[in-house]
N, C-alpha and C positions, 0 to 999 in steps of 0.2 A: 687790072691783075688782079690788086690787092681786094679789090670789091669783089672780083668773081671769086677768089680764096673764101671771103667773110663766108658770102654765100654757101659755097662748099664747106663750110667750116661749121656752119649751123645746120646747115641741112644733114650735115654726121652725129651735131648736138643732139639737134631733135629726133634724131633717128635712135641715137643713144639713148636720149631722155625716154623715148615709147621703153627700150629693150629694159631699160631699168625700172621703171613703173610695175611692168607685171612681176620682176623679181623680186622688187622690194614687196610687193604685194604678196608672192609665193611665201616670203620670208617671213611675213605677220601669220599667215594662214597656217604655216608649219609651227611657230612657238604656240598659238594659239591649239593646234593638234596636241601640242606635246602637254602642254598646260592642263588639257581636258582630259589627256591621258592619265595624267598623275592622280588627277582629283577623281578620275572614274569609280577607284576600288571604293573611295568614301560613300559618294551618292548614293547608287545603286543599292549597296548593300544596308546602308539607313533604310531605303526603300524597300527593301527586300526584310530586313527586319522587323520594321512597322507591319507588315502584312505576314511574316511569321510570326510573332508575340499574338495579334490578333487571332490568326487561325488557332494558335493553341489556345486562346483562352475559349473559344467557342467551344475545341475539342475537348477541354474540361469542365464545361458548362454540358454538353451531352455526357458525361462520363458519371456527373454527379446525378442528374436524372435518371439514368439506368443505375445509380445504386455501385458503381465501381469507383466508391470513394477514395482506394488505394490509389488506383489511376489517374483519378482527375487531381489527385495534389500531385503528383511526380508532372505533371503536364503543368500544371499550372508554376509551379516552382520553376519549369524554363522559362516560361511567360516573364515570371518575376526575374530571373536572370537578364530577360533582354533589355526588361521593362522593369525597373525598381517601385518606380510610384505611381504604377497604374492602379487608379482605385479600383477597375473592377475585377482585373487579376487576383490584387490583396484581399476584394471580397470573398470572393469565390474559395481562394484558398485558403480561409478563415473557417468557411464553411465546411470543408471535405476535412479540414481539422479535427474540426466540432465531433462530424460523423464517426470518424474515426476513433475517438477518444481523446485525441490529444489536448487537451484543453488550454492545457499553457501556452502550445502554438497557437491555438484558435483565437485564445483573448489576444495574444500580441499581433497577429494580424488583423481581428476586426478593430483593435484601436489605431490600427496606422491606418487602416482604410478611413475612419474618422476623421483622422488629421488630415487626410487628403479630402475627403468628402465628409463635410461638417452637417450636410444636409440629408443625408443618407440613413432614411426612414430603417430599412433593411436591416444595414449593420448594425444601429442601435438593437434591434429586435433580435439579429442572433445574440450578439455579445448579451443581451438577459437570459437568453438561453443556455449560456455559458454558465452565468453565474446561477442560474437555476439547477443546473446538473450538478455543479460542485456546491450547491447549498450555502453559497455565499448570498446570503439573502438581502444584507443591507448595500451591496453594492448593485444589487438586481433594481431595488426600488429607487436607487438613485438614476440608472439608466431608464428607467419606466419615466421617470419625469419629466426627462428631456425627450423621450419616445412621443408621450401624447403632447406635448410643445408643437412636435413636427408633425404628427398623422392627423390627419384628418377622418381617415376612414374609423366609424365606429366600431364595428363589428373585430376589426384588427385592436382596438383600443380593449375591449372586452376581452379576447382573447390573452389580450398581455396581462389584463388582470387578473383573469383566471392563472395564468400561469405565476404571476410573484403572491396569489392568497396558496399554491401549491409547493411554495420554497420552501427547501428542508427537507419534504417529505420522501422526494423522489429516490433517497437512499436510507429512509427508514425501515424499522423492523415492522411488520405488523403488530396488528395492538395486543394479540396475542398467541403465543407459542406453546404449544405442547409436544413434547418427542418423548418415547418410552427407548430403552433400550435392555433386551434382554437376552441373556448367552450363557455360554460356560468360559471359564478359564483354567489352564492347568498353571501352577503356581512352582519351582520348585527351589522357593525359599521363603515358607511364610512367614516366619518370625523375623520380621525386620525391626520389630521397636524392643528392642530386648530388655533384659534387666541390667544393672551395672557391673562388669558386664557382661555378654550373652557368654553361652556355652555353644559351642559348636556342634555338640548333640543334641543341641535342643533342637536345633535346626532340621527342619523336616517339608518336603514337599506334598503335595496336595491337590485336589481339582474342587471348584467351586461354580456355585449357582450366581450370577450374577444380573440382578435389576436395577436401572437407574433412569430416575424418570426427572425430566429438565422442564421446567416450567419459567415464562418471561413474559410481563406484561409493561405496557407501555401506561402507566398510570396515569399520566397527562403530556397532552402536546401541546406547545405555545411556540409565536415565532422566535421566541427568547430564550427559549429551555426545553428539556425534554424532561422528566422523571420515569426512570424503569427500575421495573423491581424483576429479581431474579431467584428461583429455588432449584435446589438441589435436592433430590431424598436417593441414598444408594442403598441397597441390602445386598449382603453375602451371606450363601449357606454354602458352607465347608461340607466336603464329605467324611471326613476324619475325623479335623480337628475342630470341632463343634465351640470350644471353648472361644477361637478367634473368628465366628462369624460378627460380623462388621454391620452395625447402623448409621448412618452417617447422614447427618442434614446440613444444609448450608440455605441461607436468606441473606439478599443483596440488594436494598436499596441504592438508586445512585442519581445524581442528578447533572446533567450537559447542558452547557450554556451556550449560546447561540449571538454572540454579541458584537463579535470581533470577525472580521475576514480571514488574519493571517495566522490565529491559535484560535482553538478549540477547549475551554476547560472544563473539568469534569472534577466532581468527588461523590465519594460514596462511603457505604459502611458494610460491613458484612458480619454475619454471628454464625459460626462454626460447632455443630457436636457430636461427639464420637461417644458408641457404648459398643462395647467387648463385651461379650457373652452375657449381654444385659446390665449389664456394669458400667458405671459413668465412668468414662477415660480421660475425655479430655474436652476444653472447651476454646476457644478463639474469638476475643474481638477484634477486628482489624477497622483502619479506619485508614481512606487511602485517597490523592489526590493526583491528578495527569493530564498533564497541559500535550495537545495532540496541535503539529504544526503539519497543515496539509500544503503540501507541495505539486499542484497540480491533479489528477486523477490516479495517477500510479504510485505516487512516492508520499509516503505521510513519516512523521517523526515523533513518539512520545516518551516524555520525560513525566515517571514515575515517582512518588513517593509513598512508603507505604507503613504503619504502624501498628502493630500484632499483640496485644496483648492476650500471654497465653496461660491456661491453669489447667492443671492436669491432675489425679487422684491416685493414689495407690490402688492398686487389685489386685484379684487374685493371680494373675498373670503375672504384674508387674508392679512387685511389691516395693520397690523404691522411686515409683513413676515423680511422685508429687513433689523431686524435690528438681526439676525440669521447670517447675512455675516459673516464670518470667516475662518478658516483653523482648521483641526484637523489629527493630528500624533498617529499611532497605531501600536502596536508594541508583534509581535505574534510567537506560535510555532503549527503547525499542526502534526497530526502523522495521516500516511496512514497504515492500515494493511489490505492485501491480503490473501483472501484464497479461489480459485480458481474464481468463478464467484460472490464474495461476497468482498465487499469494505464496510470497518468502518473506520472513519474520525473521528479523537477527535482534538480539538483545542480550545486555551485561546488565547486572542488579549487584550492589555490593550491599552485603547484610552484615549486621552488627547483635547479636543477642546476647540478651543479658539473663541470669538465672538464679535460683535461691543458691545451688552451689555452681561453682566457679569450673569446676570441672567438666559440667556441662555446658557454659559459656562460649562463645568464639566471636571471632572475626573473619570472614570469608566473601565468597564471590560468585555468583554462578553468570556462565556465559552460553551461547548457544544457538541455534539455529531451528527453523520451525516453519514448515511446506504444504501447500496442500496446490494439485494441480487436476484439472476437471478434465475431460474428454467424452464425450456423451454420457453413458449411462454409468461411465466410470470415475470414482475420485480416489486418488492418492494422497495419503498424507505420511508425513516424516520428519524426525526429529532427531537432536543430536544435541548432549548437554553437558557440560561438565561444570562439576560443585568443588568447589576446594574449602575446607575449616582449618582455621586453628584455634584449638582450643585453651582457654587462659590458666587453667589452672595442672597441677599434677593428677591423674586420673588414679583414685587407688587401686592399690595392688601394684601397679605398673611403675607409680614412681618417678612420672615425667609426664608431660604436655602432650594429649593429643592431635595428630595431625593426619588428615581422612581429605582422600582424592575420589571422588565418584564420577565415574561417566556413565551415561544412559543413550540406549540407542532405541529408537522406535519406527515403526510403521503399521501402514495401515492400509488394506486394498477393502473399497466398498463400492458393492454394484448396485444401484437403484433398480428394483425391479418396475417398480412406478413412482410416482414422484413422490407418494407416503408410505413406501416400503423400500428396503434396501437390505442386502445383507453384508456381513463386515469379517474379515479376517485382519487379525491383528498380534502382532509381535513386540516386545518390551526388551531390552535385553541391559543389567546394571552388572557394573563391577564398581566396589568398594578397597579400595587398597588404604591400610592404616599405619601407622609407625608404631603401633602398638604390640607387643611380643612377648612373650613367658615361655620357659620351660615347660610349664604345665598346660600353656594357652597360647600357640604361637602365634594362631591365626583366630585371636579375639575379634577385633573389628574386620578382619580381610572377609568379603564373600563377594558371592555370584549368584545372581537371578534372572531366571528367564520364565516370562508369562506370555503364553502363547492362548489365545481366544477366538472365539466365533460368536455372534452376535446377530441379533434380525431388530434392525431397527425401524420402527412406525412411529410416523410425522403425524400424531393425532388432529393437533391445528395448527 
């Protein structure tokens, strides 16, 4: 009986073990399935992401080939979000940024592409092209040396040599330029260089014909520097106030150095001479220095210093003109912002003028903005300035220091009929407010001026 029970028990145990094995197997299978379900969102997405960024790169390259550079950069940026260290996406994104004129972004991307793949000949070539377009020739030369070490294609090396030889010429002016402007103006207040002080009754409006010749030449161009010469000749012929016909000339040579990548120094000199009524009125010798700091293709900052030595002569119209002889120092900054065909310049200049008569000497400043916008054949120029001058001594008759604030606003619209010919309409409005007043002459230095003109422009060369 005992043996029989053992057999029965053993039989039951075998059956029970047989039942437990499938159950335990099912439990392990269930655990594996749960684990796979937990890990599934990770692995498929990784594979899907890989396929997705590769597709985005292909779409970006296609957009580049078709000239849709903006769309290409957007697509390639999405690829870089999925694969930040992908050298192919980085390289083509750099090309797209370069074609859009965003050279700062292009430089950063191409440098990163070279860190990811130091043997990328194409990336070196594209980076050299960026330096060529931004006239950073020293850097372009450094990239060229690395490029020829890697590239075995002699035809491509010759292309790179040509690019390097032409570096700095992409943004240079034409070797010679000559422009003529002729037109007519209506001036509501011709007498703006009065005697000391002026009389409001002497201020009269008049019409005049105007001719202005502007010429410039690049006298010397070298890899390290440029030498330029500018010349301006201006002649006005009044309808009634013949004594105020003005002949003005200016000549200005300058040198610009291209020795550094991060800043561009320049210096120059200008000589100005003016005649009123065929009488010598004044001459000015000006020396100036400037340092430009380019920040990509769309932004640049100028730091400027100017020194002017001024000589005036007494004339029939201005019998006490000579007391304004002296010198002036100016120190300032200009910020240039470019977006396509649009340019905006913001500036601030501090002035210190010293004259023979201290009541003409002053400390002051100028601040304002100038801009140009072009679309199709139309060009619009605009500007606004504010001047403030505090004079250093009591003005005769008034027995107190003069303090002037001047506002000036201008706008011009030009329609280019052809590449050489254009017609312009201009308007300038000026307001001067002074603290000087007297019972006999309450508005001695307060005045308003409006100058409207129409001109024909001819680009001779």
